[in-house]
C-alpha positions as CSV (number, residue, x, y, z in Angstrom):
1,M,64.6,-100.3,-8.0
2,D,66.3,-98.0,-9.6
3,D,62.9,-98.9,-12.6
4,T,60.2,-97.8,-9.5
5,N,62.3,-93.8,-8.3
6,F,62.7,-93.3,-12.1
7,A,58.0,-94.4,-12.1
8,L,58.6,-92.1,-9.4
9,F,59.7,-89.4,-10.8
10,I,58.1,-89.5,-13.9
11,L,54.5,-89.2,-12.0
12,G,55.3,-86.8,-8.6
13,F,56.3,-84.5,-12.4
14,F,53.3,-85.0,-13.6
15,A,51.2,-84.5,-10.4
16,G,52.8,-81.1,-9.9
17,Y,52.6,-80.1,-13.5
18,L,49.2,-80.8,-13.1
19,V,48.7,-79.6,-9.8
20,K,50.4,-76.4,-11.2
21,T,47.8,-76.1,-13.5
22,F,45.4,-76.4,-11.9
23,F,46.1,-73.0,-10.0
24,N,47.6,-71.4,-12.9
25,F,44.0,-71.9,-14.0
26,R,42.6,-70.3,-10.6
27,S,44.7,-67.9,-10.5
28,S,43.7,-66.9,-14.0
29,Y,40.1,-67.5,-13.8
30,E,40.1,-64.9,-10.9
31,S,42.1,-62.1,-12.4
32,G,39.8,-62.5,-15.7
33,S,36.5,-62.2,-13.5
34,I,37.6,-59.6,-11.9
35,L,38.9,-57.6,-15.1
36,V,35.0,-58.0,-16.4
37,E,33.5,-57.4,-13.3
38,R,34.8,-53.7,-13.1
39,V,34.9,-52.6,-16.5
40,A,31.2,-53.5,-15.9
41,D,31.0,-51.8,-13.4
42,Q,32.8,-49.1,-16.1
43,C,30.2,-49.9,-18.6
44,L,27.6,-48.7,-16.2
45,I,29.2,-45.5,-14.9
46,L,29.4,-44.8,-18.2
47,L,25.9,-45.6,-19.4
48,G,25.3,-44.2,-15.6
49,S,26.8,-40.6,-17.4
50,V,25.1,-40.6,-20.4
51,V,21.4,-40.9,-19.5
52,Y,22.0,-37.9,-17.0
53,K,23.4,-36.1,-19.7
54,I,20.7,-36.8,-21.4
55,S,17.4,-35.5,-19.7
56,Y,20.1,-32.3,-18.9
57,M,19.6,-32.0,-23.3
58,D,15.8,-33.0,-22.4
59,Q,15.1,-29.7,-21.0
60,I,16.5,-27.6,-22.9
61,Y,15.5,-29.1,-25.7
62,R,12.1,-29.3,-24.4
63,K,12.3,-25.8,-22.5
64,S,13.6,-24.8,-26.7
65,I,10.4,-25.8,-28.6
66,A,8.0,-24.6,-25.9
67,A,9.2,-21.5,-26.5
68,A,9.6,-21.5,-30.2
69,K,6.4,-23.3,-31.3
70,G,4.6,-23.4,-27.4
71,D,4.0,-26.4,-25.3
72,E,1.2,-28.1,-27.3
73,A,4.1,-29.0,-29.4
74,A,6.6,-29.6,-27.1
75,K,4.7,-32.4,-24.7
76,I,4.4,-34.5,-28.3
77,C,8.3,-33.9,-28.5
78,V,9.1,-35.2,-25.6
79,N,6.5,-37.7,-25.9
80,E,8.0,-38.9,-28.4
81,L,11.3,-38.3,-27.2
82,S,10.5,-40.1,-23.9
83,Y,9.5,-43.7,-26.6
84,E,12.8,-43.4,-27.9
85,F,14.3,-42.9,-25.1
86,E,12.1,-46.5,-23.9
87,N,13.5,-48.4,-26.3
88,W,17.5,-46.9,-26.0
89,K,17.3,-47.5,-21.9
90,K,16.1,-51.4,-24.1
91,Q,18.1,-51.8,-26.3
92,T,21.0,-51.2,-24.2
93,M,20.5,-53.6,-20.5
94,E,20.1,-56.2,-23.7
95,T,23.0,-55.8,-25.9
96,F,25.0,-55.2,-22.5
97,V,23.5,-58.8,-21.3
98,K,24.2,-60.4,-24.8
99,E,27.2,-59.2,-24.9
100,Y,28.8,-60.2,-21.3
101,P,31.4,-62.7,-21.3
102,E,29.6,-66.2,-21.2
103,E,32.3,-67.9,-18.5
104,Y,31.4,-64.9,-16.0
105,R,27.4,-64.2,-16.0
106,W,26.8,-65.9,-12.9
107,Q,28.6,-62.6,-11.5
108,L,26.4,-60.4,-13.9
109,E,24.1,-58.6,-11.7
110,A,22.5,-55.9,-13.9
111,T,20.4,-57.6,-15.9
112,D,17.6,-55.5,-17.2
113,W,17.3,-51.7,-16.8
114,Q,16.1,-51.4,-12.6
115,S,18.6,-53.6,-11.9
116,A,21.8,-52.2,-13.8
117,M,20.2,-48.6,-11.9
118,R,20.5,-50.4,-8.0
119,C,23.8,-51.9,-9.8
120,L,25.5,-48.1,-10.3
121,T,23.6,-46.6,-6.9
122,D,25.1,-49.6,-5.1
123,I,28.5,-48.6,-7.4
124,Y,28.0,-44.3,-6.9
125,T,28.0,-45.5,-3.0
126,R,31.6,-47.5,-2.5
127,E,32.5,-45.1,-4.2
128,K,31.5,-42.5,-1.9
129,F,32.6,-44.8,1.0
130,E,36.1,-45.3,-0.5
131,D,37.5,-41.9,-1.0
132,G,35.7,-40.6,2.7
133,K,37.5,-43.9,3.6
134,T,41.0,-42.7,2.0
135,E,40.2,-38.8,2.9
136,E,39.9,-39.5,7.3
137,T,43.1,-41.6,6.9
138,N,45.1,-38.9,4.6
139,N,44.1,-36.2,8.3
């Protein structure tokens, strides 16, 4: 009888260890998933901020070139900048998707520029709703 109890004790210990390991893995995977998603959201917010500032600088550049060299030179410069900006957007999204952790690719929604801008709009909408919700609860 003692051998049976000892064997059951060892079996119970290993079964408990396996269950604990599974739950720890699940918890850490879920935490990692949330972290990766939030970092990706912050990258998209940063990307939106950069695009806004590039657009602003592009307007200033266009006006400066038009004032200094004329409208025709400004159009040529704008076309060159637009081409470079399109290349930058494509390369940025390729790098974003390529460097996204393989284990969490299932949650990646932004795979090209248009989907990234849709995700960014969703993030801004969600943040605006959360800010409005917290302001209402504070009043």
